[in-house]
C-alpha positions in Angstrom: 89.3 96.1 -18.4 91.6 98.1 -20.8 91.8 101.8 -20.1 90.9 104.5 -22.6 92.9 105.5 -25.7 94.4 109.0 -25.5 95.9 110.7 -28.6 98.6 113.3 -27.8 99.3 115.9 -30.5 102.4 117.7 -29.5 105.6 118.6 -31.4 108.1 119.2 -28.6 109.8 115.9 -27.8 110.4 116.6 -24.1 106.7 117.3 -23.6 105.7 114.3 -25.7 107.8 112.1 -23.4 106.5 113.7 -20.2 102.8 113.4 -21.2 103.2 109.9 -22.6 105.0 108.6 -19.5 102.4 109.9 -17.1 99.4 108.8 -19.0 100.8 105.3 -19.7 101.7 104.9 -16.1 98.0 105.4 -15.3 97.2 102.5 -17.7 96.0 104.5 -20.7 96.8 103.5 -24.2 98.7 106.4 -25.6 99.4 107.5 -29.2 101.8 110.4 -29.7 102.1 112.4 -33.0 104.0 115.5 -33.8 101.8 117.3 -36.3 98.3 118.5 -36.7 97.9 116.6 -40.0 98.9 113.4 -38.4 96.7 114.1 -35.4 93.7 114.5 -37.7 94.5 111.2 -39.5 94.8 109.2 -36.3 91.6 110.8 -34.8 89.6 109.9 -37.9 91.0 106.3 -38.3 91.3 105.2 -34.6 88.6 107.2 -32.8 90.5 107.9 -29.6 88.6 108.5 -26.4 90.4 111.8 -25.6 92.8 114.1 -27.5 95.5 116.2 -25.7 96.1 118.9 -28.3 98.9 121.5 -28.4 97.9 124.8 -29.9 101.3 125.9 -31.3 102.0 123.2 -33.9 104.0 123.4 -37.2 101.8 123.5 -40.3 98.3 122.8 -39.2 98.0 124.4 -35.8 95.8 123.4 -32.9 93.0 125.8 -33.7 92.6 124.3 -37.2 92.8 120.8 -35.8 90.2 121.5 -33.2 87.9 123.2 -35.7 88.2 120.3 -38.2 87.6 117.7 -35.5 84.5 119.4 -34.2 83.1 120.0 -37.7 83.3 116.2 -38.5 80.5 114.1 -37.1 82.9 111.2 -36.7 85.2 113.1 -34.4 83.0 115.8 -32.9 82.2 113.8 -29.7 85.8 113.2 -28.8 86.8 115.5 -25.9 89.8 117.7 -26.3 92.1 119.1 -23.7 94.3 121.9 -25.0 97.9 122.6 -24.1 98.6 126.3 -24.3 101.4 128.7 -23.3 101.0 130.3 -19.9 99.2 133.6 -19.9 97.8 133.4 -23.5 94.2 134.0 -22.5 93.1 134.7 -26.0 94.2 131.2 -26.9 92.1 129.7 -24.2 89.0 131.7 -25.3 89.4 130.8 -28.9 90.0 127.1 -28.2 86.9 126.9 -25.9 84.8 128.6 -28.5 86.0 126.1 -31.1 84.7 123.3 -29.0 87.6 122.2 -26.8 86.6 120.8 -23.4 89.3 122.1 -21.2 92.8 123.4 -21.2 96.1 123.1 -19.3 98.8 125.9 -19.4 102.5 125.3 -20.0 104.5 124.7 -18.0 102.1 122.2 -16.4 101.9 119.7 -13.6 101.5 116.1 -14.8 99.1 115.6 -11.9 96.9 118.5 -13.1 97.0 117.1 -16.7 95.9 113.7 -15.5 93.1 115.2 -13.4 91.8 117.2 -16.4 92.1 114.1 -18.7 90.2 111.9 -16.2 87.5 114.5 -15.7 87.0 115.0 -19.5 86.8 111.2 -20.0 84.3 110.9 -17.1 82.1 113.6 -18.5 82.0 111.9 -21.9 81.6 108.3 -20.7 78.4 106.5 -21.7 75.7 107.2 -19.2 77.6 110.1 -17.7 74.8 112.6 -18.1 73.0 113.4 -14.9 69.2 113.3 -14.6 66.6 115.1 -12.6 67.0 113.2 -9.3 70.8 113.1 -9.1 72.7 114.9 -6.3 75.8 116.9 -7.4 78.4 117.3 -4.7 81.4 119.5 -5.1 83.4 120.3 -2.0 80.9 121.4 0.6 78.2 122.2 -1.9 75.4 119.8 -2.6 72.9 120.4 -5.4 69.6 118.6 -5.7 68.6 119.1 -9.4 65.0 118.0 -9.3 64.2 120.3 -6.3 66.4 123.1 -7.3 67.8 122.9 -3.8 71.3 123.8 -2.7 73.0 123.1 0.7 76.4 124.0 2.0 77.6 121.9 5.0 73.9 120.9 5.4 72.6 124.4 5.5 70.0 125.3 2.9 70.9 128.2 0.6 68.3 130.4 -1.0 69.3 131.1 -4.6 67.5 132.9 -7.4 66.7 130.8 -10.5 69.6 132.4 -12.4 72.1 131.9 -9.6 71.0 128.2 -9.3 71.4 127.7 -13.1 74.9 129.2 -13.0 76.0 127.1 -10.0 74.5 124.0 -11.6 76.3 124.7 -14.9 79.7 125.1 -13.1 79.1 122.1 -10.9 78.3 119.7 -13.8 81.9 120.2 -15.0 84.3 121.1 -12.1 87.5 122.6 -13.4 85.9 123.5 -16.8 86.2 127.2 -17.6 83.0 128.8 -19.0 83.1 132.2 -20.8 80.5 134.7 -19.8 78.8 134.3 -23.2 78.7 130.5 -22.7 77.1 131.1 -19.3 74.5 133.4 -20.7 73.6 130.9 -23.5 73.4 128.0 -21.1 71.1 129.7 -18.5 68.8 131.7 -20.7 69.4 131.0 -24.3 71.1 133.0 -27.0 68.4 135.6 -27.1 68.5 136.6 -23.5 68.9 140.4 -23.4 71.8 140.6 -20.9 75.3 141.9 -20.9 78.4 140.0 -19.9 78.6 142.4 -16.9 75.3 140.9 -15.6 77.0 137.5 -15.3 79.6 139.1 -13.0 76.8 140.5 -10.8 75.1 137.1 -10.5 78.5 135.5 -9.7 79.1 138.0 -7.0 75.6 137.4 -5.5 76.2 133.6 -5.7 79.5 133.8 -3.9 78.0 135.9 -1.1 75.2 133.5 -0.6 77.5 130.4 -0.6 79.5 131.9 2.3 82.8 130.2 2.9 82.1 127.9 -0.1 82.0 130.9 -2.4 85.8 130.7 -2.7 85.3 127.6 -4.9 83.7 129.8 -7.6 86.9 131.0 -9.3 87.5 133.8 -11.7 89.8 133.0 -14.6 91.1 136.4 -15.7 90.2 137.3 -19.2 88.2 134.1 -19.8 85.4 133.5 -17.4 84.5 131.3 -14.4 84.9 127.8 -13.1 84.1 125.8 -10.0 87.3 124.6 -8.4 88.0 120.9 -9.2 
């Protein structure tokens, strides 16, 4: 069975070669382009399964490309993994808010990029959505959705409803960084009267109750939180 088609939008030749080599070695069909305009054209005409998108592109930059893709019903479902310069936290926040699925900072490990690409493809695969009876297992943490039950190494953990919703949100997409605003919207809805500081308090309580497994709930400075992949 042929593997997925990945579109790489990156203008630096050495990074193009590195990404293409590692993705192709895993069996993916890879298309590489060097501009945002060409990336949009290929995305609209070939409907790739995943897009690896550099933010700093000549002409039409990655932000504009991401916004255009997510505003078009034909390309909106395509997952996007951003490539961004190390330490540019504002880039990450902006990209996630525009609809990108994940990000990898430069310089990056090819293994990490592959892991993020595989995770994004898995999340968006047909039938990937979990249902009420499914168990989610991440590291030592087991979440039973239908019963709102959580166990760590077989030990039942008593969480509040809000703590459970936060953990469940993070566990559905390990490695994915959620901003505090995204967490608030997901667990209570846009009209929930809570500050972003409240999210930090819930996270602190969640970590404490998870015990040794609390270390897997990671803070991404200036961005938000994720569950270690």
